[in-house]
PDB file of N, CA, C, O and CB in Angstrom:
ATOM      1  N   MET A   1     -22.428  39.594   1.583  1.00  0.00           N
ATOM      2  CA  MET A   1     -21.966  40.479   2.639  1.00  0.00           C
ATOM      3  C   MET A   1     -20.588  40.027   3.116  1.00  0.00           C
ATOM      4  O   MET A   1     -20.106  38.960   2.733  1.00  0.00           O
ATOM      5  CB  MET A   1     -22.973  40.506   3.813  1.00  0.00           C
ATOM      6  N   GLY A   2     -19.978  40.828   3.933  1.00  0.00           N
ATOM      7  CA  GLY A   2     -18.682  40.452   4.472  1.00  0.00           C
ATOM      8  C   GLY A   2     -17.518  40.782   3.572  1.00  0.00           C
ATOM      9  O   GLY A   2     -16.394  40.353   3.834  1.00  0.00           O
ATOM     10  N   ARG A   3     -17.759  41.531   2.521  1.00  0.00           N
ATOM     11  CA  ARG A   3     -16.690  41.871   1.588  1.00  0.00           C
ATOM     12  C   ARG A   3     -15.834  43.007   2.118  1.00  0.00           C
ATOM     13  O   ARG A   3     -14.727  43.211   1.620  1.00  0.00           O
ATOM     14  CB  ARG A   3     -17.268  42.246   0.234  1.00  0.00           C
ATOM     15  N   GLY A   4     -16.295  43.740   3.090  1.00  0.00           N
ATOM     16  CA  GLY A   4     -15.571  44.905   3.601  1.00  0.00           C
ATOM     17  C   GLY A   4     -14.191  44.580   4.129  1.00  0.00           C
ATOM     18  O   GLY A   4     -13.232  45.295   3.836  1.00  0.00           O
ATOM     19  N   ARG A   5     -14.074  43.520   4.898  1.00  0.00           N
ATOM     20  CA  ARG A   5     -12.775  43.154   5.471  1.00  0.00           C
ATOM     21  C   ARG A   5     -11.811  42.693   4.381  1.00  0.00           C
ATOM     22  O   ARG A   5     -10.633  43.051   4.413  1.00  0.00           O
ATOM     23  CB  ARG A   5     -12.945  42.050   6.528  1.00  0.00           C
ATOM     24  N   ALA A   6     -12.293  41.902   3.413  1.00  0.00           N
ATOM     25  CA  ALA A   6     -11.447  41.429   2.321  1.00  0.00           C
ATOM     26  C   ALA A   6     -10.991  42.592   1.443  1.00  0.00           C
ATOM     27  O   ALA A   6      -9.833  42.649   1.029  1.00  0.00           O
ATOM     28  CB  ALA A   6     -12.196  40.389   1.476  1.00  0.00           C
ATOM     29  N   LYS A   7     -11.902  43.513   1.165  1.00  0.00           N
ATOM     30  CA  LYS A   7     -11.550  44.667   0.342  1.00  0.00           C
ATOM     31  C   LYS A   7     -10.543  45.558   1.062  1.00  0.00           C
ATOM     32  O   LYS A   7      -9.628  46.091   0.435  1.00  0.00           O
ATOM     33  CB  LYS A   7     -12.808  45.471  -0.022  1.00  0.00           C
ATOM     34  N   ALA A   8     -10.705  45.723   2.369  1.00  0.00           N
ATOM     35  CA  ALA A   8      -9.761  46.523   3.139  1.00  0.00           C
ATOM     36  C   ALA A   8      -8.372  45.899   3.113  1.00  0.00           C
ATOM     37  O   ALA A   8      -7.368  46.607   3.021  1.00  0.00           O
ATOM     38  CB  ALA A   8     -10.244  46.676   4.581  1.00  0.00           C
ATOM     39  N   LYS A   9      -8.316  44.566   3.196  1.00  0.00           N
ATOM     40  CA  LYS A   9      -7.016  43.891   3.144  1.00  0.00           C
ATOM     41  C   LYS A   9      -6.386  44.045   1.764  1.00  0.00           C
ATOM     42  O   LYS A   9      -5.188  44.305   1.658  1.00  0.00           O
ATOM     43  CB  LYS A   9      -7.164  42.398   3.496  1.00  0.00           C
ATOM     44  N   GLN A  10      -7.182  43.886   0.704  1.00  0.00           N
ATOM     45  CA  GLN A  10      -6.662  44.068  -0.654  1.00  0.00           C
ATOM     46  C   GLN A  10      -6.143  45.482  -0.854  1.00  0.00           C
ATOM     47  O   GLN A  10      -5.100  45.678  -1.478  1.00  0.00           O
ATOM     48  CB  GLN A  10      -7.745  43.756  -1.691  1.00  0.00           C
ATOM     49  N   THR A  11      -6.857  46.464  -0.334  1.00  0.00           N
ATOM     50  CA  THR A  11      -6.435  47.858  -0.450  1.00  0.00           C
ATOM     51  C   THR A  11      -5.126  48.082   0.294  1.00  0.00           C
ATOM     52  O   THR A  11      -4.245  48.788  -0.197  1.00  0.00           O
ATOM     53  CB  THR A  11      -7.523  48.799   0.091  1.00  0.00           C
ATOM     54  N   LYS A  12      -4.995  47.486   1.473  1.00  0.00           N
ATOM     55  CA  LYS A  12      -3.776  47.631   2.259  1.00  0.00           C
ATOM     56  C   LYS A  12      -2.588  47.000   1.534  1.00  0.00           C
ATOM     57  O   LYS A  12      -1.512  47.594   1.471  1.00  0.00           O
ATOM     58  CB  LYS A  12      -3.954  46.995   3.645  1.00  0.00           C
ATOM     59  N   VAL A  13      -2.780  45.802   0.991  1.00  0.00           N
ATOM     60  CA  VAL A  13      -1.700  45.127   0.271  1.00  0.00           C
ATOM     61  C   VAL A  13      -1.313  45.926  -0.964  1.00  0.00           C
ATOM     62  O   VAL A  13      -0.127  46.089  -1.250  1.00  0.00           O
ATOM     63  CB  VAL A  13      -2.117  43.695  -0.125  1.00  0.00           C
ATOM     64  N   ALA A  14      -2.298  46.423  -1.697  1.00  0.00           N
ATOM     65  CA  ALA A  14      -2.009  47.213  -2.889  1.00  0.00           C
ATOM     66  C   ALA A  14      -1.254  48.484  -2.531  1.00  0.00           C
ATOM     67  O   ALA A  14      -0.323  48.866  -3.239  1.00  0.00           O
ATOM     68  CB  ALA A  14      -3.301  47.560  -3.627  1.00  0.00           C
ATOM     69  N   ARG A  15      -1.634  49.134  -1.461  1.00  0.00           N
ATOM     70  CA  ARG A  15      -0.956  50.351  -1.027  1.00  0.00           C
ATOM     71  C   ARG A  15       0.486  50.049  -0.606  1.00  0.00           C
ATOM     72  O   ARG A  15       1.407  50.803  -0.925  1.00  0.00           O
ATOM     73  CB  ARG A  15      -1.725  51.007   0.134  1.00  0.00           C
ATOM     74  N   ASP A  16       0.669  48.927   0.120  1.00  0.00           N
ATOM     75  CA  ASP A  16       2.025  48.532   0.520  1.00  0.00           C
ATOM     76  C   ASP A  16       2.909  48.275  -0.691  1.00  0.00           C
ATOM     77  O   ASP A  16       4.072  48.676  -0.713  1.00  0.00           O
ATOM     78  CB  ASP A  16       1.977  47.284   1.402  1.00  0.00           C
ATOM     79  N   LEU A  17       2.355  47.604  -1.701  1.00  0.00           N
ATOM     80  CA  LEU A  17       3.129  47.339  -2.909  1.00  0.00           C
ATOM     81  C   LEU A  17       3.438  48.616  -3.687  1.00  0.00           C
ATOM     82  O   LEU A  17       4.521  48.761  -4.252  1.00  0.00           O
ATOM     83  CB  LEU A  17       2.384  46.365  -3.799  1.00  0.00           C
ATOM     84  N   LYS A  18       2.491  49.523  -3.709  1.00  0.00           N
ATOM     85  CA  LYS A  18       2.665  50.751  -4.481  1.00  0.00           C
ATOM     86  C   LYS A  18       3.726  51.652  -3.870  1.00  0.00           C
ATOM     87  O   LYS A  18       4.530  52.241  -4.593  1.00  0.00           O
ATOM     88  CB  LYS A  18       1.348  51.501  -4.583  1.00  0.00           C
ATOM     89  N   TYR A  19       3.736  51.763  -2.571  1.00  0.00           N
ATOM     90  CA  TYR A  19       4.617  52.728  -1.927  1.00  0.00           C
ATOM     91  C   TYR A  19       5.882  52.115  -1.330  1.00  0.00           C
ATOM     92  O   TYR A  19       6.713  52.842  -0.785  1.00  0.00           O
ATOM     93  CB  TYR A  19       3.867  53.438  -0.858  1.00  0.00           C
ATOM     94  N   SER A  20       6.045  50.796  -1.419  1.00  0.00           N
ATOM     95  CA  SER A  20       7.271  50.203  -0.884  1.00  0.00           C
ATOM     96  C   SER A  20       8.390  50.343  -1.910  1.00  0.00           C
ATOM     97  O   SER A  20       8.132  50.443  -3.109  1.00  0.00           O
ATOM     98  CB  SER A  20       7.050  48.710  -0.513  1.00  0.00           C
ATOM     99  N   SER A  21       9.607  50.349  -1.445  1.00  0.00           N
ATOM    100  CA  SER A  21      10.750  50.443  -2.355  1.00  0.00           C
ATOM    101  C   SER A  21      11.726  49.308  -2.043  1.00  0.00           C
ATOM    102  O   SER A  21      12.694  49.505  -1.308  1.00  0.00           O
ATOM    103  CB  SER A  21      11.456  51.836  -2.231  1.00  0.00           C
ATOM    104  N   PRO A  22      11.475  48.127  -2.598  1.00  0.00           N
ATOM    105  CA  PRO A  22      12.362  46.999  -2.327  1.00  0.00           C
ATOM    106  C   PRO A  22      13.706  47.192  -3.025  1.00  0.00           C
ATOM    107  O   PRO A  22      13.817  47.955  -3.985  1.00  0.00           O
ATOM    108  CB  PRO A  22      11.710  45.681  -2.778  1.00  0.00           C
ATOM    109  N   ASN A  23      14.711  46.498  -2.534  1.00  0.00           N
ATOM    110  CA  ASN A  23      16.023  46.555  -3.168  1.00  0.00           C
ATOM    111  C   ASN A  23      15.949  45.831  -4.507  1.00  0.00           C
ATOM    112  O   ASN A  23      15.582  44.657  -4.570  1.00  0.00           O
ATOM    113  CB  ASN A  23      17.121  45.926  -2.252  1.00  0.00           C
ATOM    114  N   THR A  24      16.294  46.532  -5.562  1.00  0.00           N
ATOM    115  CA  THR A  24      16.229  45.971  -6.895  1.00  0.00           C
ATOM    116  C   THR A  24      17.637  45.757  -7.417  1.00  0.00           C
ATOM    117  O   THR A  24      18.475  46.656  -7.352  1.00  0.00           O
ATOM    118  CB  THR A  24      15.428  46.882  -7.838  1.00  0.00           C
ATOM    119  N   ASP A  25      17.892  44.572  -7.931  1.00  0.00           N
ATOM    120  CA  ASP A  25      19.176  44.256  -8.537  1.00  0.00           C
ATOM    121  C   ASP A  25      19.135  44.757  -9.979  1.00  0.00           C
ATOM    122  O   ASP A  25      18.654  44.061 -10.873  1.00  0.00           O
ATOM    123  CB  ASP A  25      19.485  42.712  -8.469  1.00  0.00           C
ATOM    124  N   LEU A  26      19.636  45.951 -10.193  1.00  0.00           N
ATOM    125  CA  LEU A  26      19.536  46.573 -11.504  1.00  0.00           C
ATOM    126  C   LEU A  26      20.418  45.885 -12.540  1.00  0.00           C
ATOM    127  O   LEU A  26      20.080  45.887 -13.724  1.00  0.00           O
ATOM    128  CB  LEU A  26      19.903  48.032 -11.409  1.00  0.00           C
ATOM    129  N   THR A  27      21.529  45.303 -12.129  1.00  0.00           N
ATOM    130  CA  THR A  27      22.375  44.610 -13.101  1.00  0.00           C
ATOM    131  C   THR A  27      21.685  43.345 -13.609  1.00  0.00           C
ATOM    132  O   THR A  27      21.778  43.021 -14.793  1.00  0.00           O
ATOM    133  CB  THR A  27      23.739  44.258 -12.478  1.00  0.00           C
ATOM    134  N   ALA A  28      20.995  42.630 -12.721  1.00  0.00           N
ATOM    135  CA  ALA A  28      20.252  41.447 -13.156  1.00  0.00           C
ATOM    136  C   ALA A  28      19.104  41.847 -14.071  1.00  0.00           C
ATOM    137  O   ALA A  28      18.813  41.146 -15.040  1.00  0.00           O
ATOM    138  CB  ALA A  28      19.719  40.664 -11.945  1.00  0.00           C
ATOM    139  N   LEU A  29      18.457  42.948 -13.779  1.00  0.00           N
ATOM    140  CA  LEU A  29      17.383  43.449 -14.632  1.00  0.00           C
ATOM    141  C   LEU A  29      17.916  43.822 -16.006  1.00  0.00           C
ATOM    142  O   LEU A  29      17.285  43.532 -17.022  1.00  0.00           O
ATOM    143  CB  LEU A  29      16.700  44.658 -13.985  1.00  0.00           C
ATOM    144  N   GLN A  30      19.073  44.462 -16.037  1.00  0.00           N
ATOM    145  CA  GLN A  30      19.673  44.855 -17.312  1.00  0.00           C
ATOM    146  C   GLN A  30      20.033  43.625 -18.141  1.00  0.00           C
ATOM    147  O   GLN A  30      19.819  43.607 -19.353  1.00  0.00           O
ATOM    148  CB  GLN A  30      20.922  45.722 -17.075  1.00  0.00           C
ATOM    149  N   ARG A  31      20.583  42.590 -17.487  1.00  0.00           N
ATOM    150  CA  ARG A  31      20.924  41.358 -18.209  1.00  0.00           C
ATOM    151  C   ARG A  31      19.669  40.703 -18.767  1.00  0.00           C
ATOM    152  O   ARG A  31      19.666  40.208 -19.894  1.00  0.00           O
ATOM    153  CB  ARG A  31      21.671  40.373 -17.286  1.00  0.00           C
ATOM    154  N   GLU A  32      18.602  40.702 -17.972  1.00  0.00           N
ATOM    155  CA  GLU A  32      17.367  40.077 -18.420  1.00  0.00           C
ATOM    156  C   GLU A  32      16.761  40.821 -19.602  1.00  0.00           C
ATOM    157  O   GLU A  32      16.289  40.204 -20.557  1.00  0.00           O
ATOM    158  CB  GLU A  32      16.368  40.011 -17.279  1.00  0.00           C
ATOM    159  N   LEU A  33      16.774  42.136 -19.536  1.00  0.00           N
ATOM    160  CA  LEU A  33      16.193  42.924 -20.616  1.00  0.00           C
ATOM    161  C   LEU A  33      17.045  42.882 -21.879  1.00  0.00           C
ATOM    162  O   LEU A  33      16.520  42.980 -22.988  1.00  0.00           O
ATOM    163  CB  LEU A  33      16.008  44.358 -20.170  1.00  0.00           C
ATOM    164  N   ALA A  34      18.353  42.736 -21.715  1.00  0.00           N
ATOM    165  CA  ALA A  34      19.242  42.684 -22.867  1.00  0.00           C
ATOM    166  C   ALA A  34      19.192  41.321 -23.545  1.00  0.00           C
ATOM    167  O   ALA A  34      19.626  41.182 -24.688  1.00  0.00           O
ATOM    168  CB  ALA A  34      20.668  43.007 -22.448  1.00  0.00           C
ATOM    169  N   GLY A  35      18.673  40.325 -22.859  1.00  0.00           N
ATOM    170  CA  GLY A  35      18.574  39.004 -23.437  1.00  0.00           C
ATOM    171  C   GLY A  35      19.848  38.203 -23.309  1.00  0.00           C
ATOM    172  O   GLY A  35      19.990  37.175 -23.971  1.00  0.00           O
ATOM    173  N   ALA A  36      20.770  38.634 -22.489  1.00  0.00           N
ATOM    174  CA  ALA A  36      22.010  37.890 -22.288  1.00  0.00           C
ATOM    175  C   ALA A  36      21.721  36.652 -21.451  1.00  0.00           C
ATOM    176  O   ALA A  36      21.030  36.751 -20.437  1.00  0.00           O
ATOM    177  CB  ALA A  36      23.088  38.775 -21.609  1.00  0.00           C
ATOM    178  N   PRO A  37      22.231  35.489 -21.846  1.00  0.00           N
ATOM    179  CA  PRO A  37      21.984  34.290 -21.050  1.00  0.00           C
ATOM    180  C   PRO A  37      22.713  34.363 -19.720  1.00  0.00           C
ATOM    181  O   PRO A  37      23.834  34.866 -19.636  1.00  0.00           O
ATOM    182  CB  PRO A  37      22.411  33.040 -21.816  1.00  0.00           C
ATOM    183  N   SER A  38      22.069  33.859 -18.697  1.00  0.00           N
ATOM    184  CA  SER A  38      22.666  33.898 -17.365  1.00  0.00           C
ATOM    185  C   SER A  38      23.775  32.870 -17.229  1.00  0.00           C
ATOM    186  O   SER A  38      24.707  33.064 -16.448  1.00  0.00           O
ATOM    187  CB  SER A  38      21.604  33.662 -16.299  1.00  0.00           C
ATOM    188  N   GLU A  39      23.685  31.774 -17.982  1.00  0.00           N
ATOM    189  CA  GLU A  39      24.732  30.765 -17.969  1.00  0.00           C
ATOM    190  C   GLU A  39      24.920  30.264 -19.396  1.00  0.00           C
ATOM    191  O   GLU A  39      23.956  30.220 -20.161  1.00  0.00           O
ATOM    192  CB  GLU A  39      24.382  29.590 -16.994  1.00  0.00           C
ATOM    193  N   PRO A  40      26.117  29.895 -19.763  1.00  0.00           N
ATOM    194  CA  PRO A  40      26.345  29.454 -21.141  1.00  0.00           C
ATOM    195  C   PRO A  40      25.584  28.169 -21.435  1.00  0.00           C
ATOM    196  O   PRO A  40      25.487  27.284 -20.584  1.00  0.00           O
ATOM    197  CB  PRO A  40      27.844  29.247 -21.398  1.00  0.00           C
ATOM    198  N   ARG A  41      25.051  28.076 -22.631  1.00  0.00           N
ATOM    199  CA  ARG A  41      24.288  26.902 -23.025  1.00  0.00           C
ATOM    200  C   ARG A  41      25.191  25.935 -23.773  1.00  0.00           C
ATOM    201  O   ARG A  41      26.008  26.343 -24.598  1.00  0.00           O
ATOM    202  CB  ARG A  41      23.076  27.297 -23.892  1.00  0.00           C
ATOM    203  N   VAL A  42      25.038  24.667 -23.479  1.00  0.00           N
ATOM    204  CA  VAL A  42      25.819  23.634 -24.132  1.00  0.00           C
ATOM    205  C   VAL A  42      24.985  23.083 -25.279  1.00  0.00           C
ATOM    206  O   VAL A  42      23.870  22.614 -25.053  1.00  0.00           O
ATOM    207  CB  VAL A  42      26.232  22.505 -23.130  1.00  0.00           C
ATOM    208  N   PRO A  43      25.497  23.128 -26.500  1.00  0.00           N
ATOM    209  CA  PRO A  43      24.708  22.606 -27.621  1.00  0.00           C
ATOM    210  C   PRO A  43      24.592  21.084 -27.541  1.00  0.00           C
ATOM    211  O   PRO A  43      25.496  20.400 -27.061  1.00  0.00           O
ATOM    212  CB  PRO A  43      25.342  23.019 -28.965  1.00  0.00           C
ATOM    213  N   GLU A  44      23.460  20.574 -28.020  1.00  0.00           N
ATOM    214  CA  GLU A  44      23.243  19.137 -28.019  1.00  0.00           C
ATOM    215  C   GLU A  44      24.023  18.503 -29.162  1.00  0.00           C
ATOM    216  O   GLU A  44      24.196  19.124 -30.211  1.00  0.00           O
ATOM    217  CB  GLU A  44      21.740  18.807 -28.134  1.00  0.00           C
ATOM    218  N   PRO A  45      24.491  17.288 -28.972  1.00  0.00           N
ATOM    219  CA  PRO A  45      25.195  16.615 -30.069  1.00  0.00           C
ATOM    220  C   PRO A  45      24.239  16.358 -31.229  1.00  0.00           C
ATOM    221  O   PRO A  45      23.088  15.975 -31.019  1.00  0.00           O
ATOM    222  CB  PRO A  45      25.822  15.285 -29.584  1.00  0.00           C
ATOM    223  N   ALA A  46      24.721  16.570 -32.454  1.00  0.00           N
ATOM    224  CA  ALA A  46      23.869  16.472 -33.634  1.00  0.00           C
ATOM    225  C   ALA A  46      23.846  15.064 -34.209  1.00  0.00           C
ATOM    226  O   ALA A  46      23.205  14.842 -35.236  1.00  0.00           O
ATOM    227  CB  ALA A  46      24.332  17.447 -34.691  1.00  0.00           C
ATOM    228  N   GLY A  47      24.512  14.122 -33.594  1.00  0.00           N
ATOM    229  CA  GLY A  47      24.654  12.796 -34.165  1.00  0.00           C
ATOM    230  C   GLY A  47      23.419  11.924 -34.063  1.00  0.00           C
ATOM    231  O   GLY A  47      23.270  11.009 -34.873  1.00  0.00           O
ATOM    232  N   ARG A  48      22.533  12.155 -33.123  1.00  0.00           N
ATOM    233  CA  ARG A  48      21.434  11.225 -32.901  1.00  0.00           C
ATOM    234  C   ARG A  48      20.143  11.978 -32.635  1.00  0.00           C
ATOM    235  O   ARG A  48      20.150  13.001 -31.950  1.00  0.00           O
ATOM    236  CB  ARG A  48      21.750  10.287 -31.737  1.00  0.00           C
ATOM    237  N   ASP A  49      19.053  11.489 -33.163  1.00  0.00           N
ATOM    238  CA  ASP A  49      17.742  12.100 -32.951  1.00  0.00           C
ATOM    239  C   ASP A  49      17.002  11.288 -31.896  1.00  0.00           C
ATOM    240  O   ASP A  49      16.693  10.120 -32.132  1.00  0.00           O
ATOM    241  CB  ASP A  49      16.923  12.171 -34.285  1.00  0.00           C
ATOM    242  N   ASP A  50      16.711  11.876 -30.743  1.00  0.00           N
ATOM    243  CA  ASP A  50      16.072  11.166 -29.648  1.00  0.00           C
ATOM    244  C   ASP A  50      14.551  11.165 -29.736  1.00  0.00           C
ATOM    245  O   ASP A  50      13.890  10.627 -28.848  1.00  0.00           O
ATOM    246  CB  ASP A  50      16.493  11.767 -28.350  1.00  0.00           C
ATOM    247  N   ASP A  51      13.981  11.753 -30.782  1.00  0.00           N
ATOM    248  CA  ASP A  51      12.529  11.785 -30.899  1.00  0.00           C
ATOM    249  C   ASP A  51      11.944  10.389 -31.088  1.00  0.00           C
ATOM    250  O   ASP A  51      10.788  10.153 -30.738  1.00  0.00           O
ATOM    251  CB  ASP A  51      12.119  12.677 -32.056  1.00  0.00           C
ATOM    252  N   TYR A  52      12.733   9.456 -31.639  1.00  0.00           N
ATOM    253  CA  TYR A  52      12.225   8.127 -31.906  1.00  0.00           C
ATOM    254  C   TYR A  52      12.310   7.200 -30.701  1.00  0.00           C
ATOM    255  O   TYR A  52      11.764   6.097 -30.745  1.00  0.00           O
ATOM    256  CB  TYR A  52      12.967   7.530 -33.050  1.00  0.00           C
ATOM    257  N   ASP A  53      12.970   7.607 -29.635  1.00  0.00           N
ATOM    258  CA  ASP A  53      13.152   6.736 -28.492  1.00  0.00           C
ATOM    259  C   ASP A  53      11.844   6.410 -27.776  1.00  0.00           C
ATOM    260  O   ASP A  53      11.703   5.312 -27.239  1.00  0.00           O
ATOM    261  CB  ASP A  53      14.110   7.365 -27.531  1.00  0.00           C
ATOM    262  N   ASP A  54      10.903   7.321 -27.754  1.00  0.00           N
ATOM    263  CA  ASP A  54       9.665   7.119 -27.007  1.00  0.00           C
ATOM    264  C   ASP A  54       8.567   6.469 -27.835  1.00  0.00           C
ATOM    265  O   ASP A  54       7.568   6.014 -27.279  1.00  0.00           O
ATOM    266  CB  ASP A  54       9.175   8.431 -26.476  1.00  0.00           C
ATOM    267  N   ASP A  55       8.731   6.416 -29.144  1.00  0.00           N
ATOM    268  CA  ASP A  55       7.696   5.897 -30.027  1.00  0.00           C
ATOM    269  C   ASP A  55       8.002   4.436 -30.386  1.00  0.00           C
ATOM    270  O   ASP A  55       9.016   4.149 -31.024  1.00  0.00           O
ATOM    271  CB  ASP A  55       7.585   6.767 -31.309  1.00  0.00           C
ATOM    272  N   ARG A  56       7.126   3.523 -29.976  1.00  0.00           N
ATOM    273  CA  ARG A  56       7.415   2.110 -30.222  1.00  0.00           C
ATOM    274  C   ARG A  56       7.259   1.734 -31.689  1.00  0.00           C
ATOM    275  O   ARG A  56       7.793   0.707 -32.109  1.00  0.00           O
ATOM    276  CB  ARG A  56       6.510   1.241 -29.376  1.00  0.00           C
ATOM    277  N   TRP A  57       6.549   2.524 -32.477  1.00  0.00           N
ATOM    278  CA  TRP A  57       6.353   2.219 -33.875  1.00  0.00           C
ATOM    279  C   TRP A  57       7.437   2.855 -34.756  1.00  0.00           C
ATOM    280  O   TRP A  57       7.515   2.553 -35.947  1.00  0.00           O
ATOM    281  CB  TRP A  57       4.981   2.684 -34.312  1.00  0.00           C
ATOM    282  N   ALA A  58       8.256   3.715 -34.196  1.00  0.00           N
ATOM    283  CA  ALA A  58       9.246   4.420 -34.994  1.00  0.00           C
ATOM    284  C   ALA A  58      10.332   3.500 -35.516  1.00  0.00           C
ATOM    285  O   ALA A  58      10.905   3.785 -36.568  1.00  0.00           O
ATOM    286  CB  ALA A  58       9.864   5.521 -34.188  1.00  0.00           C
ATOM    287  N   SER A  59      10.642   2.407 -34.828  1.00  0.00           N
ATOM    288  CA  SER A  59      11.713   1.532 -35.280  1.00  0.00           C
ATOM    289  C   SER A  59      11.363   0.834 -36.599  1.00  0.00           C
ATOM    290  O   SER A  59      12.265   0.496 -37.366  1.00  0.00           O
ATOM    291  CB  SER A  59      12.022   0.498 -34.209  1.00  0.00           C
ATOM    292  N   SER A  60      10.089   0.614 -36.875  1.00  0.00           N
ATOM    293  CA  SER A  60       9.704  -0.020 -38.127  1.00  0.00           C
ATOM    294  C   SER A  60       9.735   0.962 -39.291  1.00  0.00           C
ATOM    295  O   SER A  60       9.769   0.538 -40.446  1.00  0.00           O
ATOM    296  CB  SER A  60       8.323  -0.628 -37.999  1.00  0.00           C
ATOM    297  N   ASN A  61       9.724   2.261 -39.016  1.00  0.00           N
ATOM    298  CA  ASN A  61       9.751   3.275 -40.060  1.00  0.00           C
ATOM    299  C   ASN A  61      11.148   3.660 -40.483  1.00  0.00           C
ATOM    300  O   ASN A  61      11.313   4.368 -41.476  1.00  0.00           O
ATOM    301  CB  ASN A  61       9.026   4.487 -39.605  1.00  0.00           C
ATOM    302  N   ARG A  62      12.145   3.220 -39.768  1.00  0.00           N
ATOM    303  CA  ARG A  62      13.528   3.625 -40.092  1.00  0.00           C
ATOM    304  C   ARG A  62      14.076   2.884 -41.254  1.00  0.00           C
ATOM    305  O   ARG A  62      15.221   3.111 -41.646  1.00  0.00           O
ATOM    306  CB  ARG A  62      14.430   3.423 -38.923  1.00  0.00           C
TER     307      ARG A  62
END
């Protein structure tokens, strides 16, 4: 029992979300959908492999 108040609140929140019209940044949405990076990525240096740094047994395999 007691589900009536919770269900009423869920219904109210759902209705508010359905009928509200928040300000949408359409340019940010377009960038996200187009897959354009928001900031340029810096490539990692190819000179060294850091996978072996955490493995204590890796030094004997080199």
